[in-house]
C-alpha positions as CSV (number, residue, x, y, z in Angstrom):
1,M,45.6,-148.9,-213.0
2,Y,42.6,-149.6,-210.8
3,K,39.2,-149.0,-212.4
4,I,36.3,-147.4,-210.6
5,V,33.4,-149.8,-211.0
6,S,30.8,-147.6,-209.3
7,K,30.4,-144.3,-207.6
8,R,27.7,-143.4,-205.2
9,K,27.2,-140.1,-203.4
10,L,26.2,-140.6,-199.7
11,N,25.7,-136.9,-199.0
12,E,27.2,-133.6,-200.0
13,T,30.7,-134.5,-199.1
14,M,30.9,-138.3,-198.7
15,T,31.2,-140.8,-201.6
16,W,31.3,-144.6,-201.9
17,L,33.6,-146.1,-204.5
18,V,33.9,-149.7,-205.7
19,I,37.3,-150.3,-207.2
20,E,38.8,-153.2,-209.1
21,A,41.7,-154.5,-207.1
22,P,41.6,-158.3,-207.2
23,L,44.9,-159.0,-205.4
24,V,43.8,-156.7,-202.5
25,A,40.3,-158.1,-202.4
26,R,41.6,-161.7,-202.2
27,K,43.4,-161.0,-198.8
28,A,41.3,-158.2,-197.3
29,K,39.8,-158.5,-193.8
30,P,37.7,-156.1,-191.7
31,G,39.7,-153.3,-190.0
32,Q,42.4,-153.2,-192.7
33,F,43.2,-150.3,-195.0
34,I,44.7,-149.4,-198.3
35,I,47.0,-146.6,-199.5
36,L,46.2,-145.1,-202.9
37,R,47.3,-142.4,-205.4
38,T,44.9,-140.7,-207.8
39,D,47.7,-140.2,-210.4
40,E,51.4,-140.3,-210.9
41,Y,51.8,-136.8,-209.3
42,G,49.5,-137.5,-206.3
43,E,50.2,-138.0,-202.7
44,R,49.7,-141.3,-200.9
45,I,46.7,-141.4,-198.6
46,P,45.4,-144.2,-196.4
47,L,41.7,-145.2,-196.5
48,T,39.9,-148.0,-194.6
49,M,38.2,-150.5,-196.8
50,A,34.4,-150.4,-196.3
51,G,34.1,-153.9,-197.8
52,H,35.5,-156.2,-200.4
53,D,34.3,-158.9,-202.8
54,S,37.0,-161.5,-203.4
55,E,35.0,-163.2,-206.2
56,R,34.4,-160.0,-208.2
57,G,37.9,-158.7,-207.2
58,T,36.7,-155.4,-205.9
59,I,37.1,-153.3,-202.8
60,D,34.9,-150.6,-201.3
61,I,36.1,-147.3,-199.9
62,I,34.1,-144.4,-198.4
63,Y,35.7,-141.0,-198.1
64,A,34.9,-137.4,-197.4
65,A,36.1,-134.8,-199.9
66,V,37.9,-132.6,-197.5
67,G,41.6,-132.8,-198.4
68,R,43.6,-132.3,-201.6
69,T,43.6,-135.9,-202.7
70,T,40.0,-136.7,-201.8
71,M,38.8,-133.6,-203.6
72,L,40.8,-134.7,-206.7
73,M,39.4,-138.2,-206.4
74,D,35.9,-136.9,-206.1
75,Q,36.2,-135.6,-209.7
76,L,36.7,-139.1,-211.1
77,E,33.7,-141.0,-212.4
78,E,32.8,-144.6,-213.2
79,G,35.2,-146.0,-215.7
80,D,38.1,-143.8,-214.6
81,A,41.0,-145.3,-212.8
82,L,43.3,-144.7,-209.8
83,E,47.0,-144.8,-210.3
84,D,47.9,-147.0,-207.3
85,V,46.2,-149.1,-204.7
86,V,48.4,-150.9,-202.1
87,G,47.1,-153.3,-199.5
88,P,45.7,-154.8,-197.5
89,L,47.6,-153.0,-194.7
90,G,47.3,-153.0,-191.0
91,K,46.1,-155.7,-188.6
92,P,42.6,-157.1,-189.0
93,T,40.0,-156.5,-186.3
94,E,40.3,-159.0,-183.4
95,M,37.0,-160.7,-182.7
96,E,37.9,-163.9,-180.8
97,G,35.9,-164.4,-177.6
98,L,33.5,-161.5,-178.2
99,K,29.8,-162.1,-177.9
100,K,28.3,-158.5,-177.6
101,V,29.9,-155.2,-178.5
102,A,28.9,-151.6,-178.9
103,V,30.4,-149.8,-181.9
104,V,30.5,-146.0,-181.6
105,G,31.0,-143.9,-184.7
106,G,31.2,-140.2,-185.0
107,G,30.6,-138.1,-188.2
108,T,32.7,-139.3,-191.1
109,G,34.2,-141.9,-188.8
110,N,31.0,-143.9,-189.4
111,A,32.4,-144.8,-192.8
112,L,35.2,-146.5,-190.9
113,A,32.9,-148.0,-188.3
114,Y,30.8,-149.6,-191.0
115,P,33.2,-152.5,-192.0
116,L,34.0,-153.1,-188.3
117,A,30.4,-153.3,-187.1
118,T,29.1,-155.4,-190.0
119,G,32.2,-157.6,-190.0
120,M,31.7,-158.5,-186.4
121,H,28.0,-159.1,-187.0
122,R,28.8,-161.5,-189.8
123,E,31.0,-163.5,-187.3
124,G,28.0,-164.0,-185.0
125,I,28.8,-161.2,-182.6
126,Q,25.8,-159.1,-181.3
127,V,26.5,-155.5,-182.4
128,D,24.8,-152.3,-181.1
129,M,25.8,-149.5,-183.4
130,I,25.7,-145.9,-182.2
131,A,26.1,-143.5,-185.1
132,G,26.5,-139.8,-184.3
133,F,26.2,-136.9,-186.7
134,K,25.9,-133.1,-186.4
135,T,22.7,-132.8,-188.4
136,K,20.2,-134.9,-190.4
137,D,21.8,-133.9,-193.7
138,M,25.1,-135.6,-192.7
139,V,23.5,-139.0,-191.8
140,I,25.0,-141.8,-193.9
141,L,24.7,-145.6,-194.2
142,E,21.5,-145.8,-192.2
143,D,20.0,-148.7,-194.2
144,E,23.4,-150.5,-194.4
145,F,23.8,-150.3,-190.6
146,K,20.3,-151.5,-190.0
147,A,20.9,-154.5,-192.3
148,G,24.3,-155.3,-190.9
149,T,24.0,-154.9,-187.1
150,D,21.6,-156.0,-184.4
151,R,20.5,-152.5,-183.3
152,L,21.2,-149.1,-184.7
153,Y,20.9,-145.9,-182.7
154,I,21.3,-142.6,-184.5
155,T,22.1,-139.3,-182.6
156,T,22.4,-135.8,-184.0
157,D,23.9,-132.8,-182.1
158,D,20.9,-130.6,-183.0
159,G,18.2,-133.2,-182.7
160,S,17.2,-132.9,-186.4
161,Y,17.2,-136.7,-186.7
162,G,17.2,-139.7,-184.4
163,E,17.9,-138.8,-180.8
164,K,19.3,-135.4,-179.8
165,G,22.6,-135.6,-178.0
166,F,26.1,-137.1,-178.3
167,T,27.1,-140.7,-178.9
168,T,28.6,-140.8,-175.5
169,D,25.2,-139.9,-173.9
170,K,23.6,-142.8,-175.7
171,L,26.4,-145.2,-174.8
172,K,26.0,-144.3,-171.1
173,E,22.3,-144.9,-171.4
174,L,22.7,-148.3,-172.9
175,I,25.2,-149.4,-170.3
176,E,23.1,-148.2,-167.4
177,A,20.1,-150.0,-169.0
178,G,21.9,-153.2,-168.3
179,N,23.6,-154.0,-171.6
180,Q,26.7,-156.0,-170.8
181,Y,29.3,-155.4,-173.5
182,D,32.4,-157.4,-173.9
183,E,34.0,-154.5,-175.7
184,I,33.3,-151.0,-176.9
185,V,34.8,-149.9,-180.2
186,A,35.3,-146.2,-181.0
187,V,35.8,-144.8,-184.5
188,G,35.7,-141.1,-185.4
189,P,37.2,-137.8,-184.3
190,P,39.9,-138.3,-181.6
191,V,38.1,-136.2,-179.1
192,M,35.0,-138.3,-179.4
193,M,37.0,-141.5,-179.2
194,K,38.8,-140.2,-176.1
195,F,35.6,-139.6,-174.2
196,T,34.1,-142.9,-175.4
197,C,37.1,-144.8,-174.1
198,E,36.9,-142.9,-170.8
199,I,33.3,-144.0,-170.4
200,A,34.3,-147.6,-171.1
201,K,37.0,-147.4,-168.5
202,Q,34.6,-145.8,-166.0
203,Y,32.3,-148.9,-166.3
204,G,35.1,-151.4,-166.4
205,I,34.6,-152.4,-170.1
206,P,37.5,-153.0,-172.5
207,S,37.7,-150.4,-175.3
208,V,39.3,-150.5,-178.7
209,A,40.0,-147.3,-180.8
210,S,40.5,-147.4,-184.5
211,L,43.1,-144.6,-185.1
212,T,43.7,-142.5,-188.2
213,A,47.0,-140.7,-188.8
214,Y,49.1,-139.2,-191.5
215,M,51.0,-141.8,-193.4
216,V,53.5,-141.9,-196.2
217,D,54.9,-145.4,-196.8
218,G,52.5,-147.5,-194.7
219,T,55.2,-149.9,-193.5
220,G,56.4,-148.2,-190.3
221,M,59.5,-146.6,-191.8
222,C,58.5,-142.9,-192.2
223,G,57.2,-142.5,-188.7
224,G,54.5,-140.1,-189.8
225,C,51.7,-142.2,-188.1
226,R,53.5,-142.4,-184.7
227,C,51.2,-142.5,-181.7
228,V,51.9,-143.2,-178.0
229,V,50.1,-146.2,-176.5
230,G,50.8,-147.3,-173.0
231,G,53.8,-144.9,-172.8
232,E,55.4,-146.6,-175.9
233,N,55.8,-145.3,-179.5
234,K,53.6,-147.3,-181.9
235,F,52.8,-146.9,-185.5
236,V,49.2,-146.9,-186.8
237,C,50.2,-148.5,-190.1
238,V,51.8,-151.7,-188.8
239,D,50.9,-151.9,-185.1
240,G,47.3,-150.8,-185.6
241,P,45.1,-149.3,-186.7
242,E,43.2,-150.6,-183.6
243,F,44.6,-150.1,-180.1
244,D,43.5,-150.4,-176.5
245,G,41.6,-147.2,-176.1
246,S,42.5,-146.9,-172.4
247,L,46.2,-146.8,-173.2
248,V,46.2,-144.2,-176.0
249,D,47.8,-140.8,-175.3
250,W,44.8,-138.9,-176.7
251,D,46.2,-135.4,-176.2
252,E,49.4,-136.2,-178.1
253,L,47.4,-137.8,-181.0
254,I,45.1,-134.8,-181.2
255,R,48.1,-132.5,-181.5
256,R,49.6,-134.5,-184.3
257,N,46.4,-134.9,-186.2
258,S,45.9,-131.1,-186.2
259,F,49.4,-130.3,-187.6
260,Y,48.2,-129.8,-191.2
261,R,44.8,-128.3,-190.5
262,E,45.6,-124.9,-192.0
263,Q,47.0,-126.5,-195.2
264,E,43.8,-128.6,-195.5
265,Q,41.6,-125.6,-195.1
266,E,43.6,-123.7,-197.7
267,D,43.3,-126.7,-200.1
268,A,39.5,-126.9,-199.5
269,A,39.2,-123.2,-200.4
270,H,41.2,-123.3,-203.6
271,V,39.4,-122.8,-206.9
272,C,41.2,-123.3,-210.2
273,R,40.9,-120.2,-212.4
274,L,40.8,-122.3,-215.6
275,T,38.4,-125.0,-214.6
276,G,36.5,-123.6,-211.7
277,G,37.3,-126.8,-209.8
278,V,40.1,-128.1,-207.6
279,R,42.0,-129.9,-210.3
280,Y,45.7,-129.5,-209.7
281,H,48.9,-131.5,-208.9
282,D,51.4,-131.4,-206.1
């Protein structure tokens, strides 16, 4: 069992957990993820680690309570425990040779962008962080990004906080202002990542996209996280999660990621008649 050491609500839907997982914490690196189960009946879901402390033996995860497992997990409190935590999985973020990067995060994807941006910054890379949200109420990790990157730019779709507009608008502005980036990293909704990588290509800048996909085993055997990169089948769990953004077949990825959308919406609307919550098993 993996004890929840602390629980912190970031906004109405997003939560930060610190979990005891000493073997995982000992080996974890930025960009890697874990697969967890809430209980013996639960499904296995992948979550990127937001951080780790090898001395304390803990890992950090940030999640949005939008699916069946994350809604169940959101009912757990400090002192409760998860059934399984497996990791670290996936390839670590490649940083060699980088001097200045722009990290672009969209919505809940900013939780995944956080360990990448701050991990690069700790290695001496200059990091401009562009964090986009729909509204002010959805802004997360502002203080953490300020402390862990060189410059933070916040955009909101409705202009209720930061600068009004999309992350791609701000990225263009920074490039045209003369910022010379060695790499642009995109993390968030596939549509946002697609356009971010297209802008990078337009200006001749290498891009990296951190992909999310449905997974079962996390070892490349189930094929659930298949994506097409450079015309070849790749698996997010073992070949990624980071890929050359200019080579990703974005339209195919978007189709695959929307396969269970109706089921997720049904789960989100479910209310238990006994408890008034969403406590149920598969």
